[in-house]
N, C-alpha and C positions, 0 to 999 in steps of 0.2 A: 148649333147641332143639323144636321143636312138629314134628310131621307137618301140613302142611295148614291149619293154624289148629286142631288139636285140642292141648289144654293140659292140664295137671296131669295127676291118675292115668292118666287114658283116654290122653292124652299119652304119657305114658311106659311105658304097655302097648303101644301101638302102634311104638314106638321099638324096646321091647325085642326083638319079634318081627321087626324089620326090616320094616316095613308101609310102603309109600308108597302115594300114593292113584292109583287104576288096579289096585291087586293085588287078586287074588281073597280073600276074608276069608269065615271059617266063623265065626259069633258063637252059642255056646249059654249059654242064658241059666238063671238059677239055678231058673226055673220049667220047663225043661226044653225050650223051644222053640228050635228051630235056624234060622238062619237063613244063607244063602252068597249073597256079592253082591261087586260090583266097590266098594271103597273111594271113595267120595267127599267132596270137601274140605268141612270145617266152614264152614259161614258163619258171618260176624260176628255175628248176633243168635241163633244155634242155642243151644238150651239146655245147659246143661253136664250132662257125661255121658251124652249121646246121640252113636251111632255111625252115621254114613249110608253105608247100600249101595244100589247098584243091583242088583235082581235080576236073574235071567237071564231073566225076561220081560220087563224094559225098565222095570221101577215102580221108584222109590224109596220106602226105608221108613228110619226113624228108629227105633234101636233102642236103650232104655234099658239101661245096667248096672249092676247091683248087684256086692256083693260077692262073689257065687259066680258070676258071669258068667265064661265062659272064649273066649279070642279067639285063633285061630291063622288063621295065612297059609297060602292053600290053593294060589296060584301066583302066579307073577309076572308084573304086566299090563305090558300092550303099550299105546305112545303112541297113541291114535285115529289110522286113517292112511284114504286112501282110494287103492288104484290102480287107474288106468285102463285099461279094456281098450282092444284095436284098433277103431276107428270101424269102422261098417258100410260096406262098398263102397258108391260111388256108384253110382244107376241112373239114366243120363240120361234114361230115359224117364220120370221121377219128376216133379212139379213142383217148380221150383227156390225153397226157402224159406228167410229170414233168420230164425235166432234169437237175439234178444237179451237179453244176462241183465242184470237189473240187481238181483239178491239177492232176499230171500224167502224162505220156508219151501222153497220148491218146488226151489231149489238150495243147501238145507242139511241138515246132517248134525246126528247129535246128539252133543255134547262128552261124554264119558261121563266127565270127569274132574268135573265140574259139572250134569250134565244137563240142560244150556240148548241152545236151538237156535243154532246159530252159522251164518252164511254160509262155507261152505268148498268148495263143489263149483261149477266152471265149468260151462257149459252145455255144453262140449264133455263134461266128464266126467259129466253129466244122459243126453247123449245114447249116450255107451257102455255106461251101465247101462241103458236103454231099446231094447232091442236092437228091437222091432217099428219103430221110428221106419224103420229102411230100407225098410220095406214101404209107406210113409206118402209120405215126400218126400226130397229130395235136400236136406239142411238143412245150412248153414255158419252157424256160431255165433260170436258174438264176447260178451265181457263188457265192456259199457260201463262199469259201475260194480257194487259190491256195498255195497249199504245197506239197512238195515230202512226199511221203507216209511213210517214215522213219522216218518223222518228228512227225507224228501223236501220239494223247494220248488219252486218254478216254475222255478227252473234248470234241476233235474234234468226237468221235464217239456219244456221245450226243447230239453235234450240230445237226449232220447227221441225228441222229433219231429224233430230233425233227423237220426240217426242212420235213422230210417224213411224221410224222405225221401231220404235218400241211397241208400237200398236201393231204393225206388220208381223213382229216375232210373236206377238201373243194371239193372232189367229182372226183379226179381224177381217171383215170381207170389202173392207173400206174405208177411208180415212175423208172426211170434211174439215177444212180449215176455214173458219170466218175471219177474213181478213180486210184490213182498210183497202179501198179499191186505188189510195193515189200510188203505189208502188207494190199492187198484187202483181204486176207482170214483173219484176225484179225478183220479187219472192218464188214465182213461180218457176223462172230461169233457174233460178239456185236451187231447187229442192229437185229439178229434172236432172242435174248433174249430182247431187249428193244423192239422189235415188236411183239409180238406174237399171233398168229393166224390172220394175217393182211388181210382185205377184199379184196388187189389187189397184183399184184404181185411187188416185189422191185428186182430190178436188178442191180448188181454191172457189169461194165464193164470198163478192161481198155486197153490199146495197148502193146505192147511188141516194137513197132518203130514208132516213131513219124508221123503225118500226113502228112509231107511234105515230106517222104520219098517212093519212088518208092514201096519199099518191106512192106509200112505200112499195119500193120492189123487194125488199125482204126475206118475204114469206116464199114468194113464188120461186125468187132464187135458190133459195134455203131447199126448198122441196125437190127442184129439178138438180140441186148439189147432189142430194141423197138418192133421188133416181139413179143417176148414174154410178155412184160410188157404191149401192146394192144390186143394180141391174145390168151395167155395162159388159160387152163382153170382151171389150178390153182393159187393159192396166197401166194407162198414163199418168202423166202430171199434167193437171187441166186446168182450164178457169171456166165456170159455169156462170153465164151471166145473160141477161135479155139479148134476144136477138133483134129486136126490135122495140116499138114504144109499146106495143100491147104485152100482155100477161101471158098469151097462150103459146111461147115459145121461149124458149131458153136454148142460147149457144153453146156447144161445149169446144172450147179453142187450146190447142196444143200449149203447154207452157212456155214453150221458147219461140211460139210466133203470135203471141197476144200482144195488143198494146191497148193503153188507154187513150183513145182518139177525141173524145169530148169531156168539158168538165164534168155537167149534170146530166146528161142524156141517159137515158135507161139502156140506150143500147150502146153505150160510149165505149165498150170493150169488143175489138174487130181483131180478127186472124190479119195479117200481113204478110204478102208473099204466101200465103197459104188460102186455105178454107176451113172453116170450123171442121172436126173429124166427126161433128155428131149433133143431133137436135135433140131436147126432149119435148115433145109435145103429149100431152094428157097423161104424163107420168110413162109414157114409151121411148125408150132412146134409140134412137133412128142413127144409126151408122152410116156416115157417107165418105169414111176414108179407108184406104187398104193401106195392108204393111204397119198395122198397131201390135203395139205390142198385148199379146192376149193374156187375159185373166189366168191366173196361174201358171205364169211362165217361170221358167228355171233361169238359172244366170242371175236372180237377183244381187245386185253389188249397192253396198252401203260405203259411200266416201263423202263424208264430212270434209270440212276446210276449206278456207278461204284466207286470200293474202289482201292484206288490205295497201299493197303498195302498186294501186292501179287505179287510172283515172281515166276518165270518159271526157273527150275535149271535142266542141263543136268547132268548127272554123267558121271565120265569117271573113268578110273581106278586110284588109288591112290589118288584123291580127297577125303578129311577131311572133315567128320560130322561136325566139328566145324564151317563150312561156315554157318552152320544153325542156331547156337546159335549167330553169330555175326549178321546176318540177322534179329534176332529176337530183338537182343538187340536195332536194328537201328528202331522197331517199326512193322516190317512184321510180319503179322497175320495169312496168308494164303500160304502153299508152295507146288506147283507142281511139282513133280519130275519128269525125264525121267529117267527111270529105265533100266537097259538091260534085254534083252529076256522077259521073262513074268511078269516082274517087281523087279526087284533087284537093291542093294546099298551094298555097303561094309557093313560086319556084325560089322563095331566099329560106323555104325553110329547108331545102335539102341538105346544105352544108351543116347543120344541127342534128339533122334525123342520122346522117351518114355518121356522125361523130358518136351519137349515143346507139347507136346498133352495133357499131365496131365495138363499144366497151360493153356489150351484152344487154342492154336494154330490147324489150320487145315491141314495135310498131305496130299495129294493125290497122287496115283503113276498112273503115264503113262510109256507104254512103247517106246524104242529109236526106235524099230523096225517100219517101216511106215505100215505095215499091221498085223493084227493079234488083241489081247485081251491079257490083262494080268490076270494072275492065279496065284495068289499069295500061293495056296494050295500044288503047286506041291513037293515043295523042303522047307528043313527047314528055309533055309534064309526067304522065304518069310513069313511063318507061324510066324517066329518070329516079321518079321516087322507089322505083321497085329496084334499081340500078343501087339506092342509098338504102336499100336494107327493109323496105316497107312491105308486109305482107296484106295482101289483098283477103279480104274475109267473104267473099259471094255476096250472097244475100242476106246473108247473118243481121239481125236487127242488132244496133249499135248498145241498146240496152241487154242484151242476150250477152254480145260480144264481150262487153265490161265484165258481167256475171261469171261468164265462162273463163275469161284472161285471169280472171281474181281465185278461181278454184284451181285451175291449172298451174297458177304461178306459185299454190301452196305445195304444190308437188314437185315441181321441177324450177330451175332458174337457168336451165341451158335454154339457150334461144333456139335451136333446132330442134331440139325436143318439144320446146311451146310450139313451135310451127307446126310439127306433125299433130299435135293434140287441137288446135284452134281449128287446123284443116280438115278434122275428121269429124264426121256427124255423129254425133253420142246420142242427142235426143231430139232428132228431127229439126237443129237447128239451122241446117244448111240441106238448100234444096235442090235438086237436080236442075229444075227449070225455077223461070220466075213467072209469077200469076199477074194477069193482065188486072190494071187498076179497076176496082169495083165503082161503078157508075150509077146502079139501081139495085134493088131488090128483087127484081122479077125474075132474076135466075135462081133463088137461094129454093133449094128442094125440099122445104121442111116437113115434106107428108110421103 
């Protein structure tokens, strides 16, 4: 018998003191060091002789035991749990906002048996812990599903879009979507095309750190998102996340211009080839962009549906153009290429591209450079690619181009129609001019 993966002598020691995962354990090493923490499971690939503890400060540590080490059980552990407090009372004078849960860190807690973050909280759980919500909006919540965002597909995009459309038709004054951060930019882009000219704000929000960690950004982000949903004079699909490391400012990014640029930082989300359209500071929504879709706009159009026969490819030196032919043989009809610089791939790709476009496939070109736009008229290679049928996509983000082409291909397979759709700005995805590369926060007008 082993204790949650601990075997051999260490397993015997833990079994002899009646230790189980989650119990508080004290370890005195042979050289006099003392560790107190909660016993965690041993992973399959952990080194033999290491005991893994979650310290009281939240960090994990692996302690190597020698023959002089002493291990004792301090206290019996409790299974991780969450008790929901009573929800705040409804204030009919506040805006009526729908909060839709889809999973992600903003609605997650730490599983102290493994140290992993897992989707465990409902949106109602989240509301009951963020008491300030009662001062911002009258929130009605529903969990649509609970998945890690890397597992999202176009089916989930359509499900979210349908749920938002339902809330819009029922008269909600704004919709907030709790979403995992890893692919939140893709979902924001998808909703931007599904929900065109919405009459109310549609705000995606996430968190880089789960809501039970002292450094969590979940509550601040949620309050900022609710402020946008309830108070903003514009009605756009946006992402609301920390503007920088401090909790005092939330940036509001247009859904077709936002990218997650850092793996873990609070200010991971940035507008690219654009600036945030607004900020939230001290509960105020400070609008910084012009020509925004106004709240209460007429002409709302709900257009769901995506075609999965689209792929996003990043070109690299030595990459063979035959990969396009192989993908075409597997049924793909739309290709978004991340080319180098102004929009280039190897010249050896041109015959394959010419063949595919003549067969009716759509091939669009974006740049691997985060800032700037493609210009395929500068060099011979670019002009040859244009002659082969490649469509340059301006300063559109590659991820957004992929989503838009998937949405467009669901509507038409005619190459000329696809080209017209892809080159028409539908949700702010194509800019009239490129923005300079940001070098500091000094020019950000937060107040």
